[in-house]
GUKOL-315135 format. One record per residue (C-alpha): residue in one letter; x, y, z. Coordinates in steps of 0.25 Angstrom, whole numbers, plus 5000, padded with zeros to 4 digits. Example, Ala and Ser with C-alpha at 12.3 -4.5 7.8 and 13.67 -1.06 7.14 Angstrom:
A504949825031 S505549965029 
//
This chain:
X515649324901 X515649214911 X514149184914 X514549074925 X515149184933 X514049274932 X513049164936 X513749154949 X513549294952 X512049294950 X510949314961 X509549284963 X508449374960 X508149404974 X509649444976 X509449544964 X508249604972 X509049614985 X510149684979 X509249794974 X508549794988 X507149754981 X506049774991 X505549634988 X506849564988 X506549485001 X505149444995 X505849394982 X506849324991 X505749244998 X505049214985 X506349164979 X506749074991 X505349004991 X505148984976 X505348834977 X504248824988 X503348894979 X503748804967 X503448684976 X502048734978 X501848744963 X502348604961 X501448554972 X500248624967 X500348604951 X501648534949 X502548644944 X503948584942 X505048654950 X506448624955 X506048564969 X507148564978 X507648464988 X507648545001 X508448535014 X508748625026 X510048685025 X510348615038 X510048475031 X511048505021 X512148565031 X511948445040 X511848345029 X510548285035 X510148145031 X509148195021 X510148285014 X511148185014 X510148085007 X509848194997 X511348214995 X511648064993 X510548064982 X510748194975 X512148244979 X512748234965 X511548304958 X511648454954 X510848544961 X510348684965 X510548704980 X509848824986 X509948875001 X508548935004 X508549025016 X507349015026 X507549165029 X507349235016 X508349335021 X509449235019 X510049215005 X509649094996 X510949024992 X511048934980 X511948854971 X511648754959 X512348664950 X513248584959 X512848444965 X512148444978 X513348384984 X514248484979 X513248594982 X513448564997 X514848634997 X514148754992 X513148745003 X514148735014 X514848865009 X513648945011 X513748955025 X512248965029 X511548935041 X510848805037 X509648835046 X509248955038 X509248875024 X508548765016 X509148695004 X508548674991 X509248574982 X508748564967 X509248484956 X510048564946 X510348544931 X511148624921 X510448574909 X509148654909 X508348654897 X507548784899 X507548884910 X506448994911 X506149124919 X504749184918 X503549254923 X502049214922 X501049324925 X499649354920 X500149394906 X500949264903 X502349224905 X503649284901 X505149254904 X506349184898 X506749044895 X508148984891 X508948864891 X510048854901 X510248914915 X509148974923 X510049084927 X510149134913 X508649184915 X508749234929 X510149294928 X509949344913 X511249294906 X511449174898 X512349074893 X512749034879 X511849144873 X510649064878 X509749184878 X508449154885 X507049164878 X506049264883 X504649224883 X503249284885 X501949194886 X500549264887 X499849134890 X499549114875 X500849154867 X502349134869 X503449234864 X504849184866 X506049264862 X506949194856 X506149064856 X506948934857 X506348804854 X505648744865 X505548864874 X504148894872 X503748744874 X504548744888 X503848884892 X502448814889 X502848704898 X503248804910 X501948884908 X501148754908 X501848714921 X501348854927 X499948824923 X499048794935 X497748744929 X497148704942 X496348814949 X496548754963 X498048744961 X498148894957 X497348924970 X498348854978 X499448924972 X498749054974 X498549034989 X499848964992 X500849044983 X500049164980 X500149114965 X499549194954 X499049144940 X498849184926 X497749104922 X498248964926 X499749004925 X500549024938 X501149174938 X502549204943 X504049204940 X504549074936 X505949004933 X506048864927 X507148774923 X506948654914 X507948534912 X507848394906 X508248344920 X507248404928 X506148464919 X505448594922 X505748664935 X505148794939 X506148854948 X505548984952 X504049034955 X504149184960 X502849254963 X503549394966 X504249404953 X503049344946 X502149454952 X503149564948 X502949524934 X501349524934 X500849584922 X502249594915 X502349564901 X503549554892 X503849604878 X504749504871 X505849554861 X506849474853 X507849584857 X508649564844 X509549684840 X509149834839 X508249924830 X508450074829 X509150094842 X508249994850 X508749864857 X507849764862 X507849694876 X506949604884 X506149674895 X506649634909 X506049754916 X505149854910 X505350004909 X506050114902 X507350194904 X508350284897 X509650304901 X511150284899 X511650144895 X512650084904 X513249964896 X513849874907 X514149724904 X514249624916 X515749604912 X515949754914 X515049764927 X516149794937 X516249934941 X515049974932 X513950074936 X512850164930 X512250294933 X510750304938 X509750274926 X510850214917 X510350094908 X511149964911 X511549894898 X512249764900 X512349614896 X511749564909 X511349604923 X511949544935 X511749574950 X512949664949 X512149764940 X511149784951 X511649924957 X511649974942 X510349914939 X509749994951 X510350124945 X510050094931 X508850144922 X508750014915 X509449884912 X509749824898 X510349684897 X510949604885 X510649474892 X509549444903 X508149404903 X506749474907 X506749404920 X508149394924 X508549444938 X509049574933 X507849604924 X506849574936 X507749664945 X507649774935 X506149764935 X506249774951 X507149894949 X506149964939 X507249964928 X506949934914 X507749804909 X507949744896 X508649614895 X509149524883 X509449654875 X510249604864 X511349694858 X511249804870 X512749794873 X513149814859 X512149924856 X512050014868 X513250094872 X513650134886 X513150264890 X512050274878 X510650314881 X509650204880 X508150184883 X507750054889 X506350024885 X505949904893 X504449914890 X504749884875 X506149804877 X506949914870 X508249984872 X508250114864 X509650174861 X509450324862 
//
């Protein structure tokens, strides 16, 4: 399977929601578009490190203003993430990453946008990320995933070079990490310390300015981070809506190894139970595939092309994926039970067989 081609077809979380006509899709789009403004407030109030962009109006870039030309002369050969952020949230957010600032200008011209409707964020980029994370902090603690490599491994839910992410739970006193790799816990402790706001006055400012919520001294919400030797720790997302949707949620960890007495294990991406006919559909065989209402999708991974079937399904089981991948969160929004990273499902479940997905206990029962 060519993962590089799959990455090129992926969409943002808000685009997943738009495709299912989610009632809060526009609120999520606004929250996503304004995340760096919120991160800047966190940085100003208590020093949270984030991927602070250099910003221009799209008109400045299109007309090569004096300020942009100066920036281009100084940083034109540096790799970047280049984002076109709309002033009107009904317009699409456009982005690319991994090319130099100078080379990215070719992509910019190809977008054919009205430059008066956009601003431009330029952020340094590196392919040498040491750690990437995606997690939620709520009143019960923190849970999420950590991995080496590309951040999209966590958000999109598929991995390169068998670099399976670690899933973690922290109840503000003890850590559980499965499987645990050297250095992961120490890095997660650093991240949680970054989110500790010990000054009551600072917490009050954030509550007033951002509607922030806290578990003791820890800032609650949905977070994404990247860490590199070149740039250090960067928080790249702070989402209050997603964070609030996981308020009160706790996670059960499983090592997901093998089966026992007709039971397979997976990690819970969306809670619930469902019994139905298994429809085994690999991504490579997706073209023309369809399911009946209530069928259980069993696949290696879910991509946006699965959305029509996900809406009809009784539940979803994936061999890859993560508990906070876009697809897992969308299953949660659809009210569908979802188990991810369920090892052995493609070898153990036959197409057409009857199975029970128990996403309360993290189990697939072969009936």
